[in-house]
Backbone as XML, in Angstrom:
<?xml version="1.0"?>
<chain id="A" units="angstrom">
  <residue number="1" name="UNK">
    <atom name="N" x="178.690" y="182.198" z="170.187"/>
    <atom name="CA" x="179.389" y="180.930" z="170.114"/>
    <atom name="C" x="178.526" y="179.851" z="170.747"/>
  </residue>
  <residue number="2" name="UNK">
    <atom name="N" x="178.393" y="178.729" z="170.070"/>
    <atom name="CA" x="177.570" y="177.640" z="170.561"/>
    <atom name="C" x="178.416" y="176.392" z="170.725"/>
  </residue>
  <residue number="3" name="UNK">
    <atom name="N" x="178.263" y="175.724" z="171.854"/>
    <atom name="CA" x="178.972" y="174.475" z="172.080"/>
    <atom name="C" x="177.993" y="173.317" z="172.235"/>
  </residue>
  <residue number="4" name="UNK">
    <atom name="N" x="176.729" y="173.552" z="171.973"/>
    <atom name="CA" x="175.721" y="172.534" z="172.191"/>
    <atom name="C" x="175.356" y="171.832" z="170.895"/>
  </residue>
  <residue number="5" name="UNK">
    <atom name="N" x="174.568" y="170.771" z="171.043"/>
    <atom name="CA" x="174.092" y="170.079" z="169.850"/>
    <atom name="C" x="173.071" y="170.916" z="169.097"/>
  </residue>
  <residue number="6" name="UNK">
    <atom name="N" x="172.646" y="172.025" z="169.684"/>
    <atom name="CA" x="171.643" y="172.868" z="169.043"/>
    <atom name="C" x="172.278" y="173.966" z="168.184"/>
  </residue>
  <residue number="7" name="UNK">
    <atom name="N" x="173.524" y="173.816" z="167.798"/>
    <atom name="CA" x="174.181" y="174.814" z="166.952"/>
    <atom name="C" x="173.522" y="174.849" z="165.574"/>
  </residue>
  <residue number="8" name="UNK">
    <atom name="N" x="173.729" y="175.929" z="164.851"/>
    <atom name="CA" x="173.128" y="176.042" z="163.527"/>
    <atom name="C" x="173.672" y="174.988" z="162.564"/>
  </residue>
  <residue number="9" name="UNK">
    <atom name="N" x="174.936" y="174.641" z="162.707"/>
    <atom name="CA" x="175.507" y="173.600" z="161.856"/>
    <atom name="C" x="174.867" y="172.247" z="162.106"/>
  </residue>
  <residue number="10" name="UNK">
    <atom name="N" x="174.673" y="171.915" z="163.371"/>
    <atom name="CA" x="174.051" y="170.633" z="163.713"/>
    <atom name="C" x="172.599" y="170.602" z="163.261"/>
  </residue>
  <residue number="11" name="UNK">
    <atom name="N" x="171.902" y="171.700" z="163.436"/>
    <atom name="CA" x="170.509" y="171.760" z="162.984"/>
    <atom name="C" x="170.417" y="171.642" z="161.458"/>
  </residue>
  <residue number="12" name="UNK">
    <atom name="N" x="171.385" y="172.220" z="160.742"/>
    <atom name="CA" x="171.417" y="172.096" z="159.276"/>
    <atom name="C" x="171.642" y="170.640" z="158.872"/>
  </residue>
  <residue number="13" name="UNK">
    <atom name="N" x="172.499" y="169.935" z="159.605"/>
    <atom name="CA" x="172.735" y="168.518" z="159.337"/>
    <atom name="C" x="171.446" y="167.734" z="159.535"/>
  </residue>
  <residue number="14" name="UNK">
    <atom name="N" x="170.772" y="167.970" z="160.640"/>
    <atom name="CA" x="169.525" y="167.259" z="160.934"/>
    <atom name="C" x="168.490" y="167.497" z="159.841"/>
  </residue>
  <residue number="15" name="UNK">
    <atom name="N" x="168.335" y="168.741" z="159.452"/>
    <atom name="CA" x="167.365" y="169.082" z="158.410"/>
    <atom name="C" x="167.744" y="168.424" z="157.083"/>
  </residue>
  <residue number="16" name="UNK">
    <atom name="N" x="169.026" y="168.388" z="156.771"/>
    <atom name="CA" x="169.478" y="167.739" z="155.537"/>
    <atom name="C" x="169.173" y="166.250" z="155.555"/>
  </residue>
  <residue number="17" name="UNK">
    <atom name="N" x="169.336" y="165.621" z="156.714"/>
    <atom name="CA" x="169.038" y="164.192" z="156.824"/>
    <atom name="C" x="167.547" y="163.926" z="156.655"/>
  </residue>
  <residue number="18" name="UNK">
    <atom name="N" x="166.715" y="164.772" z="157.236"/>
    <atom name="CA" x="165.267" y="164.624" z="157.083"/>
    <atom name="C" x="164.892" y="164.767" z="155.610"/>
  </residue>
  <residue number="19" name="UNK">
    <atom name="N" x="165.428" y="165.786" z="154.966"/>
    <atom name="CA" x="165.124" y="166.014" z="153.550"/>
    <atom name="C" x="165.595" y="164.848" z="152.689"/>
  </residue>
  <residue number="20" name="UNK">
    <atom name="N" x="166.777" y="164.310" z="152.994"/>
    <atom name="CA" x="167.304" y="163.174" z="152.227"/>
    <atom name="C" x="166.415" y="161.945" z="152.410"/>
  </residue>
  <residue number="21" name="UNK">
    <atom name="N" x="165.957" y="161.720" z="153.630"/>
    <atom name="CA" x="165.077" y="160.570" z="153.885"/>
    <atom name="C" x="163.769" y="160.725" z="153.123"/>
  </residue>
  <residue number="22" name="UNK">
    <atom name="N" x="163.191" y="161.904" z="153.183"/>
    <atom name="CA" x="161.931" y="162.132" z="152.477"/>
    <atom name="C" x="162.122" y="162.033" z="150.970"/>
  </residue>
  <residue number="23" name="UNK">
    <atom name="N" x="163.241" y="162.573" z="150.474"/>
    <atom name="CA" x="163.545" y="162.496" z="149.043"/>
    <atom name="C" x="163.687" y="161.030" z="148.593"/>
  </residue>
  <residue number="24" name="UNK">
    <atom name="N" x="164.203" y="160.192" z="149.488"/>
    <atom name="CA" x="164.353" y="158.770" z="149.189"/>
    <atom name="C" x="163.024" y="158.024" z="149.313"/>
  </residue>
  <residue number="25" name="UNK">
    <atom name="N" x="161.979" y="158.724" z="149.759"/>
    <atom name="CA" x="160.668" y="158.103" z="149.876"/>
    <atom name="C" x="160.546" y="157.158" z="151.048"/>
  </residue>
  <residue number="26" name="UNK">
    <atom name="N" x="161.352" y="157.394" z="152.078"/>
    <atom name="CA" x="161.343" y="156.518" z="153.243"/>
    <atom name="C" x="160.790" y="157.243" z="154.458"/>
  </residue>
  <residue number="27" name="UNK">
    <atom name="N" x="160.061" y="156.509" z="155.273"/>
    <atom name="CA" x="159.661" y="157.011" z="156.579"/>
    <atom name="C" x="160.745" y="156.680" z="157.586"/>
  </residue>
  <residue number="28" name="UNK">
    <atom name="N" x="160.601" y="157.190" z="158.777"/>
    <atom name="CA" x="161.591" y="156.888" z="159.815"/>
    <atom name="C" x="161.671" y="155.389" z="160.082"/>
  </residue>
  <residue number="29" name="UNK">
    <atom name="N" x="160.535" y="154.711" z="160.102"/>
    <atom name="CA" x="160.516" y="153.266" z="160.358"/>
    <atom name="C" x="161.210" y="152.516" z="159.229"/>
  </residue>
  <residue number="30" name="UNK">
    <atom name="N" x="160.990" y="152.952" z="157.984"/>
    <atom name="CA" x="161.651" y="152.314" z="156.840"/>
    <atom name="C" x="163.168" y="152.420" z="156.973"/>
  </residue>
  <residue number="31" name="UNK">
    <atom name="N" x="163.636" y="153.619" z="157.308"/>
    <atom name="CA" x="165.071" y="153.823" z="157.461"/>
    <atom name="C" x="165.611" y="153.009" z="158.626"/>
  </residue>
  <residue number="32" name="UNK">
    <atom name="N" x="164.886" y="153.000" z="159.723"/>
    <atom name="CA" x="165.316" y="152.228" z="160.891"/>
    <atom name="C" x="165.433" y="150.745" z="160.544"/>
  </residue>
  <residue number="33" name="UNK">
    <atom name="N" x="164.472" y="150.223" z="159.813"/>
    <atom name="CA" x="164.534" y="148.816" z="159.403"/>
    <atom name="C" x="165.761" y="148.565" z="158.536"/>
  </residue>
  <residue number="34" name="UNK">
    <atom name="N" x="166.024" y="149.489" z="157.652"/>
    <atom name="CA" x="167.180" y="149.348" z="156.753"/>
    <atom name="C" x="168.504" y="149.395" z="157.532"/>
  </residue>
  <residue number="35" name="UNK">
    <atom name="N" x="168.531" y="150.204" z="158.603"/>
    <atom name="CA" x="169.732" y="150.354" z="159.423"/>
    <atom name="C" x="169.804" y="149.341" z="160.554"/>
  </residue>
  <residue number="36" name="UNK">
    <atom name="N" x="168.748" y="148.548" z="160.706"/>
    <atom name="CA" x="168.644" y="147.572" z="161.795"/>
    <atom name="C" x="168.750" y="148.254" z="163.161"/>
  </residue>
  <residue number="37" name="UNK">
    <atom name="N" x="167.944" y="149.293" z="163.330"/>
    <atom name="CA" x="167.891" y="150.014" z="164.600"/>
    <atom name="C" x="166.436" y="150.376" z="164.887"/>
  </residue>
  <residue number="38" name="UNK">
    <atom name="N" x="166.189" y="150.994" z="165.993"/>
    <atom name="CA" x="164.841" y="151.411" z="166.360"/>
    <atom name="C" x="164.482" y="152.728" z="165.680"/>
  </residue>
  <residue number="39" name="UNK">
    <atom name="N" x="163.213" y="152.894" z="165.391"/>
    <atom name="CA" x="162.717" y="154.138" z="164.812"/>
    <atom name="C" x="163.021" y="155.311" z="165.716"/>
  </residue>
  <residue number="40" name="UNK">
    <atom name="N" x="163.023" y="155.077" z="167.020"/>
    <atom name="CA" x="163.282" y="156.169" z="167.965"/>
    <atom name="C" x="164.700" y="156.718" z="167.804"/>
  </residue>
  <residue number="41" name="UNK">
    <atom name="N" x="165.654" y="155.889" z="167.399"/>
    <atom name="CA" x="167.011" y="156.376" z="167.148"/>
    <atom name="C" x="167.015" y="157.332" z="165.963"/>
  </residue>
  <residue number="42" name="UNK">
    <atom name="N" x="166.330" y="156.959" z="164.902"/>
    <atom name="CA" x="166.231" y="157.838" z="163.728"/>
    <atom name="C" x="165.570" y="159.150" z="164.136"/>
  </residue>
  <residue number="43" name="UNK">
    <atom name="N" x="164.522" y="159.073" z="164.936"/>
    <atom name="CA" x="163.819" y="160.277" z="165.388"/>
    <atom name="C" x="164.732" y="161.171" z="166.220"/>
  </residue>
  <residue number="44" name="UNK">
    <atom name="N" x="165.539" y="160.588" z="167.093"/>
    <atom name="CA" x="166.454" y="161.385" z="167.927"/>
    <atom name="C" x="167.537" y="162.046" z="167.079"/>
  </residue>
  <residue number="45" name="UNK">
    <atom name="N" x="168.033" y="161.346" z="166.075"/>
    <atom name="CA" x="169.027" y="161.935" z="165.173"/>
    <atom name="C" x="168.412" y="163.098" z="164.412"/>
  </residue>
  <residue number="46" name="UNK">
    <atom name="N" x="167.244" y="162.874" z="163.822"/>
    <atom name="CA" x="166.612" y="163.902" z="163.007"/>
    <atom name="C" x="166.166" y="165.113" z="163.812"/>
  </residue>
  <residue number="47" name="UNK">
    <atom name="N" x="165.811" y="164.898" z="165.071"/>
    <atom name="CA" x="165.356" y="166.017" z="165.905"/>
    <atom name="C" x="166.517" y="166.774" z="166.535"/>
  </residue>
  <residue number="48" name="UNK">
    <atom name="N" x="167.726" y="166.252" z="166.386"/>
    <atom name="CA" x="168.893" y="166.916" z="166.949"/>
    <atom name="C" x="169.215" y="166.508" z="168.372"/>
  </residue>
  <residue number="49" name="UNK">
    <atom name="N" x="168.488" y="165.549" z="168.904"/>
    <atom name="CA" x="168.731" y="165.102" z="170.272"/>
    <atom name="C" x="169.949" y="164.198" z="170.386"/>
  </residue>
  <residue number="50" name="UNK">
    <atom name="N" x="170.391" y="163.654" z="169.259"/>
    <atom name="CA" x="171.553" y="162.770" z="169.257"/>
    <atom name="C" x="172.466" y="163.134" z="168.103"/>
  </residue>
  <residue number="51" name="UNK">
    <atom name="N" x="173.739" y="163.286" z="168.412"/>
    <atom name="CA" x="174.734" y="163.530" z="167.368"/>
    <atom name="C" x="175.072" y="162.229" z="166.667"/>
  </residue>
  <residue number="52" name="UNK">
    <atom name="N" x="175.621" y="162.358" z="165.468"/>
    <atom name="CA" x="176.123" y="161.191" z="164.761"/>
    <atom name="C" x="177.612" y="161.389" z="164.506"/>
  </residue>
  <residue number="53" name="UNK">
    <atom name="N" x="178.322" y="160.284" z="164.408"/>
    <atom name="CA" x="179.749" y="160.390" z="164.099"/>
    <atom name="C" x="179.938" y="160.214" z="162.589"/>
  </residue>
  <residue number="54" name="UNK">
    <atom name="N" x="181.169" y="160.288" z="162.143"/>
    <atom name="CA" x="181.467" y="160.246" z="160.710"/>
    <atom name="C" x="181.056" y="158.909" z="160.105"/>
  </residue>
  <residue number="55" name="UNK">
    <atom name="N" x="181.296" y="157.828" z="160.800"/>
    <atom name="CA" x="180.935" y="156.510" z="160.272"/>
    <atom name="C" x="179.415" y="156.400" z="160.129"/>
  </residue>
  <residue number="56" name="UNK">
    <atom name="N" x="178.676" y="156.879" z="161.119"/>
    <atom name="CA" x="177.219" y="156.861" z="161.037"/>
    <atom name="C" x="176.737" y="157.742" z="159.878"/>
  </residue>
  <residue number="57" name="UNK">
    <atom name="N" x="177.402" y="158.857" z="159.661"/>
    <atom name="CA" x="177.064" y="159.751" z="158.555"/>
    <atom name="C" x="177.226" y="159.026" z="157.222"/>
  </residue>
  <residue number="58" name="UNK">
    <atom name="N" x="178.297" y="158.263" z="157.077"/>
    <atom name="CA" x="178.531" y="157.499" z="155.853"/>
    <atom name="C" x="177.468" y="156.423" z="155.680"/>
  </residue>
  <residue number="59" name="UNK">
    <atom name="N" x="177.135" y="155.725" z="156.761"/>
    <atom name="CA" x="176.106" y="154.685" z="156.704"/>
    <atom name="C" x="174.759" y="155.292" z="156.297"/>
  </residue>
  <residue number="60" name="UNK">
    <atom name="N" x="174.425" y="156.442" z="156.871"/>
    <atom name="CA" x="173.181" y="157.119" z="156.503"/>
    <atom name="C" x="173.191" y="157.529" z="155.035"/>
  </residue>
  <residue number="61" name="UNK">
    <atom name="N" x="174.330" y="158.015" z="154.547"/>
    <atom name="CA" x="174.397" y="158.425" z="153.145"/>
    <atom name="C" x="174.186" y="157.233" z="152.216"/>
  </residue>
  <residue number="62" name="UNK">
    <atom name="N" x="174.710" y="156.110" z="152.589"/>
    <atom name="CA" x="174.520" y="154.909" z="151.773"/>
    <atom name="C" x="173.067" y="154.445" z="151.812"/>
  </residue>
  <residue number="63" name="UNK">
    <atom name="N" x="172.474" y="154.491" z="152.985"/>
    <atom name="CA" x="171.087" y="154.032" z="153.135"/>
    <atom name="C" x="170.107" y="154.944" z="152.413"/>
  </residue>
  <residue number="64" name="UNK">
    <atom name="N" x="170.427" y="156.227" z="152.366"/>
    <atom name="CA" x="169.505" y="157.195" z="151.779"/>
    <atom name="C" x="169.918" y="157.642" z="150.379"/>
  </residue>
  <residue number="65" name="UNK">
    <atom name="N" x="171.151" y="157.361" z="149.994"/>
    <atom name="CA" x="171.609" y="157.700" z="148.657"/>
    <atom name="C" x="171.881" y="159.175" z="148.436"/>
  </residue>
  <residue number="66" name="UNK">
    <atom name="N" x="172.341" y="159.881" z="149.488"/>
    <atom name="CA" x="172.663" y="161.290" z="149.292"/>
    <atom name="C" x="174.165" y="161.473" z="149.130"/>
  </residue>
  <residue number="67" name="UNK">
    <atom name="N" x="174.546" y="162.605" z="148.556"/>
    <atom name="CA" x="175.946" y="162.939" z="148.308"/>
    <atom name="C" x="176.541" y="163.553" z="149.574"/>
  </residue>
  <residue number="68" name="UNK">
    <atom name="N" x="177.527" y="162.887" z="150.133"/>
    <atom name="CA" x="178.174" y="163.370" z="151.358"/>
    <atom name="C" x="178.679" y="164.801" z="151.214"/>
  </residue>
  <residue number="69" name="UNK">
    <atom name="N" x="179.314" y="165.095" z="150.098"/>
    <atom name="CA" x="179.916" y="166.417" z="149.933"/>
    <atom name="C" x="178.864" y="167.524" z="149.877"/>
  </residue>
  <residue number="70" name="UNK">
    <atom name="N" x="177.709" y="167.241" z="149.311"/>
    <atom name="CA" x="176.649" y="168.250" z="149.260"/>
    <atom name="C" x="176.138" y="168.574" z="150.664"/>
  </residue>
  <residue number="71" name="UNK">
    <atom name="N" x="175.912" y="167.549" z="151.459"/>
    <atom name="CA" x="175.421" y="167.770" z="152.818"/>
    <atom name="C" x="176.500" y="168.453" z="153.658"/>
  </residue>
  <residue number="72" name="UNK">
    <atom name="N" x="177.742" y="168.047" z="153.502"/>
    <atom name="CA" x="178.823" y="168.692" z="154.252"/>
    <atom name="C" x="178.935" y="170.172" z="153.894"/>
  </residue>
  <residue number="73" name="UNK">
    <atom name="N" x="178.724" y="170.514" z="152.633"/>
    <atom name="CA" x="178.776" y="171.920" z="152.226"/>
    <atom name="C" x="177.664" y="172.720" z="152.898"/>
  </residue>
  <residue number="74" name="UNK">
    <atom name="N" x="176.489" y="172.134" z="153.018"/>
    <atom name="CA" x="175.370" y="172.800" z="153.699"/>
    <atom name="C" x="175.704" y="173.012" z="155.170"/>
  </residue>
  <residue number="75" name="UNK">
    <atom name="N" x="176.229" y="171.990" z="155.808"/>
    <atom name="CA" x="176.575" y="172.077" z="157.230"/>
    <atom name="C" x="177.705" y="173.071" z="157.449"/>
  </residue>
  <residue number="76" name="UNK">
    <atom name="N" x="178.693" y="173.050" z="156.574"/>
    <atom name="CA" x="179.829" y="173.972" z="156.710"/>
    <atom name="C" x="179.351" y="175.408" z="156.596"/>
  </residue>
  <residue number="77" name="UNK">
    <atom name="N" x="178.471" y="175.683" z="155.663"/>
    <atom name="CA" x="177.958" y="177.038" z="155.481"/>
    <atom name="C" x="177.124" y="177.499" z="156.671"/>
  </residue>
  <residue number="78" name="UNK">
    <atom name="N" x="176.466" y="176.559" z="157.349"/>
    <atom name="CA" x="175.601" y="176.908" z="158.479"/>
    <atom name="C" x="176.345" y="176.989" z="159.815"/>
  </residue>
  <residue number="79" name="UNK">
    <atom name="N" x="177.550" y="176.450" z="159.857"/>
    <atom name="CA" x="178.302" y="176.418" z="161.113"/>
    <atom name="C" x="178.915" y="177.776" z="161.410"/>
  </residue>
  <residue number="80" name="UNK">
    <atom name="N" x="178.678" y="178.245" z="162.612"/>
    <atom name="CA" x="179.178" y="179.545" z="163.037"/>
    <atom name="C" x="180.707" y="179.584" z="162.984"/>
  </residue>
  <residue number="81" name="UNK">
    <atom name="N" x="181.289" y="180.696" z="162.545"/>
    <atom name="CA" x="182.751" y="180.777" z="162.454"/>
    <atom name="C" x="183.442" y="180.583" z="163.796"/>
  </residue>
  <residue number="82" name="UNK">
    <atom name="N" x="182.775" y="180.941" z="164.892"/>
    <atom name="CA" x="183.406" y="180.834" z="166.203"/>
    <atom name="C" x="182.954" y="179.605" z="166.982"/>
  </residue>
  <residue number="83" name="UNK">
    <atom name="N" x="182.349" y="178.633" z="166.282"/>
    <atom name="CA" x="181.871" y="177.419" z="166.947"/>
    <atom name="C" x="183.043" y="176.657" z="167.558"/>
  </residue>
  <residue number="84" name="UNK">
    <atom name="N" x="182.891" y="176.239" z="168.781"/>
    <atom name="CA" x="183.916" y="175.467" z="169.494"/>
    <atom name="C" x="183.425" y="174.034" z="169.708"/>
  </residue>
  <residue number="85" name="UNK">
    <atom name="N" x="184.358" y="173.166" z="169.927"/>
    <atom name="CA" x="184.006" y="171.748" z="170.164"/>
    <atom name="C" x="183.577" y="171.527" z="171.567"/>
  </residue>
</chain>
């Protein structure tokens, strides 16, 4: 059981975001400019050092053009059955 940000579900989310950004042809700085934030924030999200909330997830999906349901399915499949909040 994992209660940390380093859970398999969270790591799957991070990896999906990195893949979506690369698929969109954007670097971290490009995405940061689009989101009006620092590149270091994008780096912390992608590396798993910072969690994102649902609203941020939606904003990222719009900025990168990925399907929310596809990424959620990946995260759901990777999340341990006994994961606690």
